[in-house]
Biotite code that builds the C-alpha atoms (Angstrom):
import biotite.structure as struc

atoms = struc.array([
    struc.Atom([1.761, -1.743, 31.094], chain_id="A", res_id=1, res_name="UNK", atom_name="CA", element="C"),
    struc.Atom([2.729, 1.898, 31.102], chain_id="A", res_id=2, res_name="UNK", atom_name="CA", element="C"),
    struc.Atom([0.359, 4.653, 32.304], chain_id="A", res_id=3, res_name="UNK", atom_name="CA", element="C"),
    struc.Atom([0.404, 5.989, 28.762], chain_id="A", res_id=4, res_name="UNK", atom_name="CA", element="C"),
    struc.Atom([-1.266, 2.835, 27.429], chain_id="A", res_id=5, res_name="UNK", atom_name="CA", element="C"),
    struc.Atom([-4.246, 3.386, 29.740], chain_id="A", res_id=6, res_name="UNK", atom_name="CA", element="C"),
    struc.Atom([-4.646, 6.888, 28.309], chain_id="A", res_id=7, res_name="UNK", atom_name="CA", element="C"),
    struc.Atom([-4.479, 5.671, 24.708], chain_id="A", res_id=8, res_name="UNK", atom_name="CA", element="C"),
    struc.Atom([-5.493, 2.026, 24.690], chain_id="A", res_id=9, res_name="UNK", atom_name="CA", element="C"),
    struc.Atom([-4.633, 0.562, 21.326], chain_id="A", res_id=10, res_name="UNK", atom_name="CA", element="C"),
    struc.Atom([-6.501, -2.405, 19.965], chain_id="A", res_id=11, res_name="UNK", atom_name="CA", element="C"),
    struc.Atom([-5.688, -4.786, 17.190], chain_id="A", res_id=12, res_name="UNK", atom_name="CA", element="C"),
    struc.Atom([-8.368, -3.193, 14.994], chain_id="A", res_id=13, res_name="UNK", atom_name="CA", element="C"),
    struc.Atom([-7.332, 0.368, 15.808], chain_id="A", res_id=14, res_name="UNK", atom_name="CA", element="C"),
    struc.Atom([-3.698, -0.312, 14.894], chain_id="A", res_id=15, res_name="UNK", atom_name="CA", element="C"),
    struc.Atom([-4.817, -2.015, 11.674], chain_id="A", res_id=16, res_name="UNK", atom_name="CA", element="C"),
    struc.Atom([-6.955, 1.045, 10.852], chain_id="A", res_id=17, res_name="UNK", atom_name="CA", element="C"),
    struc.Atom([-3.923, 3.311, 11.303], chain_id="A", res_id=18, res_name="UNK", atom_name="CA", element="C"),
    struc.Atom([-1.867, 1.009, 9.098], chain_id="A", res_id=19, res_name="UNK", atom_name="CA", element="C"),
    struc.Atom([-4.574, 0.939, 6.416], chain_id="A", res_id=20, res_name="UNK", atom_name="CA", element="C"),
    struc.Atom([-4.895, 4.724, 6.435], chain_id="A", res_id=21, res_name="UNK", atom_name="CA", element="C"),
    struc.Atom([-1.136, 5.279, 6.053], chain_id="A", res_id=22, res_name="UNK", atom_name="CA", element="C"),
    struc.Atom([-0.900, 2.544, 3.398], chain_id="A", res_id=23, res_name="UNK", atom_name="CA", element="C"),
    struc.Atom([-3.632, 3.975, 1.159], chain_id="A", res_id=24, res_name="UNK", atom_name="CA", element="C"),
    struc.Atom([-2.564, 7.623, 1.525], chain_id="A", res_id=25, res_name="UNK", atom_name="CA", element="C"),
    struc.Atom([1.106, 6.811, 0.880], chain_id="A", res_id=26, res_name="UNK", atom_name="CA", element="C"),
    struc.Atom([0.272, 4.701, -2.188], chain_id="A", res_id=27, res_name="UNK", atom_name="CA", element="C"),
    struc.Atom([-1.852, 7.490, -3.689], chain_id="A", res_id=28, res_name="UNK", atom_name="CA", element="C"),
    struc.Atom([0.792, 10.141, -2.984], chain_id="A", res_id=29, res_name="UNK", atom_name="CA", element="C"),
    struc.Atom([3.614, 7.947, -4.340], chain_id="A", res_id=30, res_name="UNK", atom_name="CA", element="C"),
    struc.Atom([1.744, 7.250, -7.587], chain_id="A", res_id=31, res_name="UNK", atom_name="CA", element="C"),
    struc.Atom([0.819, 10.925, -8.008], chain_id="A", res_id=32, res_name="UNK", atom_name="CA", element="C"),
    struc.Atom([4.375, 12.150, -7.360], chain_id="A", res_id=33, res_name="UNK", atom_name="CA", element="C"),
    struc.Atom([5.918, 9.617, -9.774], chain_id="A", res_id=34, res_name="UNK", atom_name="CA", element="C"),
    struc.Atom([3.394, 10.542, -12.457], chain_id="A", res_id=35, res_name="UNK", atom_name="CA", element="C"),
    struc.Atom([4.027, 14.281, -11.955], chain_id="A", res_id=36, res_name="UNK", atom_name="CA", element="C"),
    struc.Atom([7.800, 13.796, -12.106], chain_id="A", res_id=37, res_name="UNK", atom_name="CA", element="C"),
    struc.Atom([7.635, 11.595, -15.208], chain_id="A", res_id=38, res_name="UNK", atom_name="CA", element="C"),
    struc.Atom([5.314, 14.041, -16.965], chain_id="A", res_id=39, res_name="UNK", atom_name="CA", element="C"),
    struc.Atom([7.698, 16.903, -16.116], chain_id="A", res_id=40, res_name="UNK", atom_name="CA", element="C"),
    struc.Atom([5.048, 18.746, -14.100], chain_id="A", res_id=41, res_name="UNK", atom_name="CA", element="C"),
    struc.Atom([7.192, 18.504, -10.978], chain_id="A", res_id=42, res_name="UNK", atom_name="CA", element="C"),
    struc.Atom([10.964, 18.691, -10.455], chain_id="A", res_id=43, res_name="UNK", atom_name="CA", element="C"),
    struc.Atom([12.825, 15.397, -10.542], chain_id="A", res_id=44, res_name="UNK", atom_name="CA", element="C"),
    struc.Atom([13.010, 14.260, -6.911], chain_id="A", res_id=45, res_name="UNK", atom_name="CA", element="C"),
    struc.Atom([14.340, 10.803, -7.749], chain_id="A", res_id=46, res_name="UNK", atom_name="CA", element="C"),
    struc.Atom([17.485, 9.851, -5.848], chain_id="A", res_id=47, res_name="UNK", atom_name="CA", element="C"),
    struc.Atom([20.414, 8.638, -7.930], chain_id="A", res_id=48, res_name="UNK", atom_name="CA", element="C"),
    struc.Atom([23.483, 6.969, -6.451], chain_id="A", res_id=49, res_name="UNK", atom_name="CA", element="C"),
    struc.Atom([26.391, 6.878, -8.913], chain_id="A", res_id=50, res_name="UNK", atom_name="CA", element="C"),
    struc.Atom([23.954, 6.952, -11.826], chain_id="A", res_id=51, res_name="UNK", atom_name="CA", element="C"),
    struc.Atom([21.615, 4.305, -10.405], chain_id="A", res_id=52, res_name="UNK", atom_name="CA", element="C"),
    struc.Atom([18.035, 5.295, -9.621], chain_id="A", res_id=53, res_name="UNK", atom_name="CA", element="C"),
    struc.Atom([17.230, 4.241, -6.058], chain_id="A", res_id=54, res_name="UNK", atom_name="CA", element="C"),
    struc.Atom([13.562, 3.263, -6.174], chain_id="A", res_id=55, res_name="UNK", atom_name="CA", element="C"),
    struc.Atom([11.251, 4.052, -3.273], chain_id="A", res_id=56, res_name="UNK", atom_name="CA", element="C"),
    struc.Atom([10.712, 0.363, -2.574], chain_id="A", res_id=57, res_name="UNK", atom_name="CA", element="C"),
    struc.Atom([14.209, 0.471, -1.046], chain_id="A", res_id=58, res_name="UNK", atom_name="CA", element="C"),
    struc.Atom([13.138, 3.188, 1.393], chain_id="A", res_id=59, res_name="UNK", atom_name="CA", element="C"),
    struc.Atom([10.158, 1.019, 2.282], chain_id="A", res_id=60, res_name="UNK", atom_name="CA", element="C"),
    struc.Atom([12.337, -2.040, 2.898], chain_id="A", res_id=61, res_name="UNK", atom_name="CA", element="C"),
    struc.Atom([14.662, -0.128, 5.238], chain_id="A", res_id=62, res_name="UNK", atom_name="CA", element="C"),
    struc.Atom([11.712, 1.429, 7.043], chain_id="A", res_id=63, res_name="UNK", atom_name="CA", element="C"),
    struc.Atom([10.037, -1.996, 7.395], chain_id="A", res_id=64, res_name="UNK", atom_name="CA", element="C"),
    struc.Atom([13.251, -3.329, 8.942], chain_id="A", res_id=65, res_name="UNK", atom_name="CA", element="C"),
    struc.Atom([13.459, -0.413, 11.381], chain_id="A", res_id=66, res_name="UNK", atom_name="CA", element="C"),
    struc.Atom([9.768, -0.577, 12.346], chain_id="A", res_id=67, res_name="UNK", atom_name="CA", element="C"),
    struc.Atom([9.956, -4.356, 12.763], chain_id="A", res_id=68, res_name="UNK", atom_name="CA", element="C"),
    struc.Atom([13.055, -4.122, 14.939], chain_id="A", res_id=69, res_name="UNK", atom_name="CA", element="C"),
    struc.Atom([11.567, -1.358, 17.053], chain_id="A", res_id=70, res_name="UNK", atom_name="CA", element="C"),
    struc.Atom([8.303, -3.291, 17.441], chain_id="A", res_id=71, res_name="UNK", atom_name="CA", element="C"),
    struc.Atom([10.074, -6.449, 18.590], chain_id="A", res_id=72, res_name="UNK", atom_name="CA", element="C"),
    struc.Atom([12.672, -4.934, 20.887], chain_id="A", res_id=73, res_name="UNK", atom_name="CA", element="C"),
    struc.Atom([10.871, -1.879, 22.301], chain_id="A", res_id=74, res_name="UNK", atom_name="CA", element="C"),
    struc.Atom([7.338, -3.363, 22.294], chain_id="A", res_id=75, res_name="UNK", atom_name="CA", element="C"),
    struc.Atom([5.589, 0.004, 22.089], chain_id="A", res_id=76, res_name="UNK", atom_name="CA", element="C"),
    struc.Atom([2.100, 0.528, 23.436], chain_id="A", res_id=77, res_name="UNK", atom_name="CA", element="C"),
    struc.Atom([-0.317, 3.440, 23.481], chain_id="A", res_id=78, res_name="UNK", atom_name="CA", element="C"),
    struc.Atom([0.536, 6.402, 21.255], chain_id="A", res_id=79, res_name="UNK", atom_name="CA", element="C"),
    struc.Atom([3.974, 5.001, 20.213], chain_id="A", res_id=80, res_name="UNK", atom_name="CA", element="C"),
    struc.Atom([2.235, 1.832, 18.958], chain_id="A", res_id=81, res_name="UNK", atom_name="CA", element="C"),
    struc.Atom([-0.142, 3.958, 16.877], chain_id="A", res_id=82, res_name="UNK", atom_name="CA", element="C"),
    struc.Atom([2.803, 5.865, 15.375], chain_id="A", res_id=83, res_name="UNK", atom_name="CA", element="C"),
    struc.Atom([4.525, 2.561, 14.592], chain_id="A", res_id=84, res_name="UNK", atom_name="CA", element="C"),
    struc.Atom([1.318, 1.366, 12.868], chain_id="A", res_id=85, res_name="UNK", atom_name="CA", element="C"),
    struc.Atom([1.309, 4.521, 10.704], chain_id="A", res_id=86, res_name="UNK", atom_name="CA", element="C"),
    struc.Atom([4.990, 4.053, 9.825], chain_id="A", res_id=87, res_name="UNK", atom_name="CA", element="C"),
    struc.Atom([4.359, 0.394, 9.047], chain_id="A", res_id=88, res_name="UNK", atom_name="CA", element="C"),
    struc.Atom([1.575, 1.325, 6.602], chain_id="A", res_id=89, res_name="UNK", atom_name="CA", element="C"),
    struc.Atom([3.795, 3.955, 4.981], chain_id="A", res_id=90, res_name="UNK", atom_name="CA", element="C"),
    struc.Atom([6.644, 1.441, 4.588], chain_id="A", res_id=91, res_name="UNK", atom_name="CA", element="C"),
    struc.Atom([4.328, -1.238, 3.187], chain_id="A", res_id=92, res_name="UNK", atom_name="CA", element="C"),
    struc.Atom([2.971, 1.192, 0.591], chain_id="A", res_id=93, res_name="UNK", atom_name="CA", element="C"),
    struc.Atom([6.428, 2.318, -0.546], chain_id="A", res_id=94, res_name="UNK", atom_name="CA", element="C"),
    struc.Atom([7.442, -1.317, -0.912], chain_id="A", res_id=95, res_name="UNK", atom_name="CA", element="C"),
    struc.Atom([4.311, -2.789, -2.507], chain_id="A", res_id=96, res_name="UNK", atom_name="CA", element="C"),
    struc.Atom([3.873, 0.175, -4.871], chain_id="A", res_id=97, res_name="UNK", atom_name="CA", element="C"),
    struc.Atom([6.814, -1.263, -6.794], chain_id="A", res_id=98, res_name="UNK", atom_name="CA", element="C"),
    struc.Atom([5.921, -4.931, -6.266], chain_id="A", res_id=99, res_name="UNK", atom_name="CA", element="C"),
    struc.Atom([6.128, -5.597, -10.006], chain_id="A", res_id=100, res_name="UNK", atom_name="CA", element="C"),
    struc.Atom([9.784, -4.618, -9.876], chain_id="A", res_id=101, res_name="UNK", atom_name="CA", element="C"),
    struc.Atom([10.377, -7.381, -7.322], chain_id="A", res_id=102, res_name="UNK", atom_name="CA", element="C"),
    struc.Atom([9.135, -9.872, -9.886], chain_id="A", res_id=103, res_name="UNK", atom_name="CA", element="C"),
    struc.Atom([10.672, -8.327, -12.994], chain_id="A", res_id=104, res_name="UNK", atom_name="CA", element="C"),
    struc.Atom([13.892, -6.566, -12.097], chain_id="A", res_id=105, res_name="UNK", atom_name="CA", element="C"),
    struc.Atom([14.363, -3.641, -14.446], chain_id="A", res_id=106, res_name="UNK", atom_name="CA", element="C"),
    struc.Atom([10.712, -3.755, -15.459], chain_id="A", res_id=107, res_name="UNK", atom_name="CA", element="C"),
    struc.Atom([8.376, -0.825, -15.878], chain_id="A", res_id=108, res_name="UNK", atom_name="CA", element="C"),
    struc.Atom([7.070, 1.087, -12.862], chain_id="A", res_id=109, res_name="UNK", atom_name="CA", element="C"),
    struc.Atom([3.535, 0.877, -14.257], chain_id="A", res_id=110, res_name="UNK", atom_name="CA", element="C"),
    struc.Atom([3.221, -2.923, -14.035], chain_id="A", res_id=111, res_name="UNK", atom_name="CA", element="C"),
    struc.Atom([-0.203, -4.318, -13.256], chain_id="A", res_id=112, res_name="UNK", atom_name="CA", element="C"),
    struc.Atom([1.348, -6.662, -10.684], chain_id="A", res_id=113, res_name="UNK", atom_name="CA", element="C"),
    struc.Atom([2.085, -3.682, -8.431], chain_id="A", res_id=114, res_name="UNK", atom_name="CA", element="C"),
    struc.Atom([-1.495, -2.441, -8.465], chain_id="A", res_id=115, res_name="UNK", atom_name="CA", element="C"),
    struc.Atom([-2.813, -5.971, -7.923], chain_id="A", res_id=116, res_name="UNK", atom_name="CA", element="C"),
    struc.Atom([-0.484, -6.428, -4.939], chain_id="A", res_id=117, res_name="UNK", atom_name="CA", element="C"),
    struc.Atom([-1.643, -3.124, -3.450], chain_id="A", res_id=118, res_name="UNK", atom_name="CA", element="C"),
    struc.Atom([-5.279, -4.193, -3.841], chain_id="A", res_id=119, res_name="UNK", atom_name="CA", element="C"),
    struc.Atom([-4.591, -7.507, -2.084], chain_id="A", res_id=120, res_name="UNK", atom_name="CA", element="C"),
    struc.Atom([-2.654, -5.865, 0.775], chain_id="A", res_id=121, res_name="UNK", atom_name="CA", element="C"),
    struc.Atom([-5.344, -3.187, 1.174], chain_id="A", res_id=122, res_name="UNK", atom_name="CA", element="C"),
    struc.Atom([-8.032, -5.877, 1.302], chain_id="A", res_id=123, res_name="UNK", atom_name="CA", element="C"),
    struc.Atom([-6.215, -7.942, 3.919], chain_id="A", res_id=124, res_name="UNK", atom_name="CA", element="C"),
    struc.Atom([-5.481, -4.947, 6.153], chain_id="A", res_id=125, res_name="UNK", atom_name="CA", element="C"),
    struc.Atom([-9.048, -3.707, 5.647], chain_id="A", res_id=126, res_name="UNK", atom_name="CA", element="C"),
    struc.Atom([-10.472, -7.043, 6.731], chain_id="A", res_id=127, res_name="UNK", atom_name="CA", element="C"),
    struc.Atom([-8.237, -7.070, 9.808], chain_id="A", res_id=128, res_name="UNK", atom_name="CA", element="C"),
    struc.Atom([-9.223, -3.506, 10.628], chain_id="A", res_id=129, res_name="UNK", atom_name="CA", element="C"),
    struc.Atom([-12.954, -3.666, 10.063], chain_id="A", res_id=130, res_name="UNK", atom_name="CA", element="C"),
    struc.Atom([-14.177, -7.264, 10.030], chain_id="A", res_id=131, res_name="UNK", atom_name="CA", element="C"),
    struc.Atom([-16.227, -8.118, 13.111], chain_id="A", res_id=132, res_name="UNK", atom_name="CA", element="C"),
    struc.Atom([-14.918, -10.833, 15.393], chain_id="A", res_id=133, res_name="UNK", atom_name="CA", element="C"),
    struc.Atom([-16.255, -14.253, 14.470], chain_id="A", res_id=134, res_name="UNK", atom_name="CA", element="C"),
    struc.Atom([-17.985, -14.612, 17.848], chain_id="A", res_id=135, res_name="UNK", atom_name="CA", element="C"),
    struc.Atom([-20.006, -11.463, 17.040], chain_id="A", res_id=136, res_name="UNK", atom_name="CA", element="C"),
    struc.Atom([-20.907, -12.608, 13.530], chain_id="A", res_id=137, res_name="UNK", atom_name="CA", element="C"),
    struc.Atom([-24.698, -12.399, 13.359], chain_id="A", res_id=138, res_name="UNK", atom_name="CA", element="C"),
    struc.Atom([-27.275, -12.944, 10.644], chain_id="A", res_id=139, res_name="UNK", atom_name="CA", element="C"),
    struc.Atom([-27.209, -9.298, 9.423], chain_id="A", res_id=140, res_name="UNK", atom_name="CA", element="C"),
    struc.Atom([-23.416, -9.541, 9.222], chain_id="A", res_id=141, res_name="UNK", atom_name="CA", element="C"),
    struc.Atom([-23.780, -12.580, 6.975], chain_id="A", res_id=142, res_name="UNK", atom_name="CA", element="C"),
    struc.Atom([-25.986, -10.681, 4.513], chain_id="A", res_id=143, res_name="UNK", atom_name="CA", element="C"),
    struc.Atom([-23.655, -7.689, 4.566], chain_id="A", res_id=144, res_name="UNK", atom_name="CA", element="C"),
    struc.Atom([-20.711, -10.011, 3.991], chain_id="A", res_id=145, res_name="UNK", atom_name="CA", element="C"),
    struc.Atom([-22.520, -11.735, 1.126], chain_id="A", res_id=146, res_name="UNK", atom_name="CA", element="C"),
    struc.Atom([-23.279, -8.381, -0.537], chain_id="A", res_id=147, res_name="UNK", atom_name="CA", element="C"),
    struc.Atom([-19.629, -7.378, -0.111], chain_id="A", res_id=148, res_name="UNK", atom_name="CA", element="C"),
    struc.Atom([-18.429, -10.630, -1.703], chain_id="A", res_id=149, res_name="UNK", atom_name="CA", element="C"),
    struc.Atom([-20.790, -10.164, -4.662], chain_id="A", res_id=150, res_name="UNK", atom_name="CA", element="C"),
    struc.Atom([-19.614, -6.563, -5.119], chain_id="A", res_id=151, res_name="UNK", atom_name="CA", element="C"),
    struc.Atom([-15.956, -7.637, -4.935], chain_id="A", res_id=152, res_name="UNK", atom_name="CA", element="C"),
    struc.Atom([-16.517, -10.424, -7.479], chain_id="A", res_id=153, res_name="UNK", atom_name="CA", element="C"),
    struc.Atom([-18.250, -7.919, -9.763], chain_id="A", res_id=154, res_name="UNK", atom_name="CA", element="C"),
    struc.Atom([-15.411, -5.443, -9.292], chain_id="A", res_id=155, res_name="UNK", atom_name="CA", element="C"),
    struc.Atom([-12.828, -8.133, -10.023], chain_id="A", res_id=156, res_name="UNK", atom_name="CA", element="C"),
    struc.Atom([-14.690, -9.272, -13.147], chain_id="A", res_id=157, res_name="UNK", atom_name="CA", element="C"),
    struc.Atom([-15.046, -5.687, -14.371], chain_id="A", res_id=158, res_name="UNK", atom_name="CA", element="C"),
    struc.Atom([-11.387, -4.975, -13.676], chain_id="A", res_id=159, res_name="UNK", atom_name="CA", element="C"),
    struc.Atom([-10.353, -8.170, -15.473], chain_id="A", res_id=160, res_name="UNK", atom_name="CA", element="C"),
    struc.Atom([-12.584, -7.409, -18.447], chain_id="A", res_id=161, res_name="UNK", atom_name="CA", element="C"),
    struc.Atom([-11.501, -3.766, -18.670], chain_id="A", res_id=162, res_name="UNK", atom_name="CA", element="C"),
    struc.Atom([-7.798, -4.407, -18.113], chain_id="A", res_id=163, res_name="UNK", atom_name="CA", element="C"),
    struc.Atom([-7.284, -5.720, -21.646], chain_id="A", res_id=164, res_name="UNK", atom_name="CA", element="C"),
    struc.Atom([-8.768, -2.758, -23.534], chain_id="A", res_id=165, res_name="UNK", atom_name="CA", element="C"),
    struc.Atom([-7.618, -0.282, -20.883], chain_id="A", res_id=166, res_name="UNK", atom_name="CA", element="C"),
    struc.Atom([-4.009, -1.492, -20.845], chain_id="A", res_id=167, res_name="UNK", atom_name="CA", element="C"),
    struc.Atom([-3.954, -1.452, -24.655], chain_id="A", res_id=168, res_name="UNK", atom_name="CA", element="C"),
    struc.Atom([-4.835, 2.256, -24.564], chain_id="A", res_id=169, res_name="UNK", atom_name="CA", element="C"),
    struc.Atom([-3.060, 3.464, -21.425], chain_id="A", res_id=170, res_name="UNK", atom_name="CA", element="C"),
    struc.Atom([-0.115, 1.034, -21.284], chain_id="A", res_id=171, res_name="UNK", atom_name="CA", element="C"),
    struc.Atom([1.855, 2.372, -24.265], chain_id="A", res_id=172, res_name="UNK", atom_name="CA", element="C"),
    struc.Atom([1.349, 5.976, -23.113], chain_id="A", res_id=173, res_name="UNK", atom_name="CA", element="C"),
    struc.Atom([2.630, 5.192, -19.600], chain_id="A", res_id=174, res_name="UNK", atom_name="CA", element="C"),
    struc.Atom([5.597, 3.255, -21.017], chain_id="A", res_id=175, res_name="UNK", atom_name="CA", element="C"),
    struc.Atom([6.431, 6.182, -23.330], chain_id="A", res_id=176, res_name="UNK", atom_name="CA", element="C"),
    struc.Atom([6.158, 8.579, -20.386], chain_id="A", res_id=177, res_name="UNK", atom_name="CA", element="C"),
    struc.Atom([8.483, 6.389, -18.336], chain_id="A", res_id=178, res_name="UNK", atom_name="CA", element="C"),
    struc.Atom([11.066, 6.109, -21.114], chain_id="A", res_id=179, res_name="UNK", atom_name="CA", element="C"),
    struc.Atom([11.021, 9.858, -21.779], chain_id="A", res_id=180, res_name="UNK", atom_name="CA", element="C"),
    struc.Atom([11.672, 10.659, -18.117], chain_id="A", res_id=181, res_name="UNK", atom_name="CA", element="C"),
    struc.Atom([14.818, 8.564, -17.631], chain_id="A", res_id=182, res_name="UNK", atom_name="CA", element="C"),
    struc.Atom([18.069, 10.542, -17.680], chain_id="A", res_id=183, res_name="UNK", atom_name="CA", element="C"),
])
């Protein structure tokens, strides 16, 4: 263990919190930038290689490979481990933001599958980051957990119910925006 790790002791939860933070912030920024570019409110920053649009999921895949390799071979601790956790969250967000394109190559950027995947990944990382250890699970944790489950079920039901009418209204507009922004 290096002296640096005693100055900045990382924990499983702390690294997961860094990952969650970077994941959520990167997803929000990526969605906002793509929307601004497609709506012509921001210059086109998309990268094209011989006429092919290189989607940001590719940057995420390469960054995931680099972060994974560094994590395995260098085994960072302390501050470097926290930086790796931030980079891991950034790479996950770039990749999962276009999850729908993994499933439907050539499909629309605005696929519901991408948003659903981001919600699932956010939930899993959030549970890792903030769920108490099972040995510390007490009665008041149970009631808090039960309330959280009820809220999540209500959110899921509301999202499922609203997705039909909402996608009927917003879907065609987003598809039109996407088609109008391609070169």
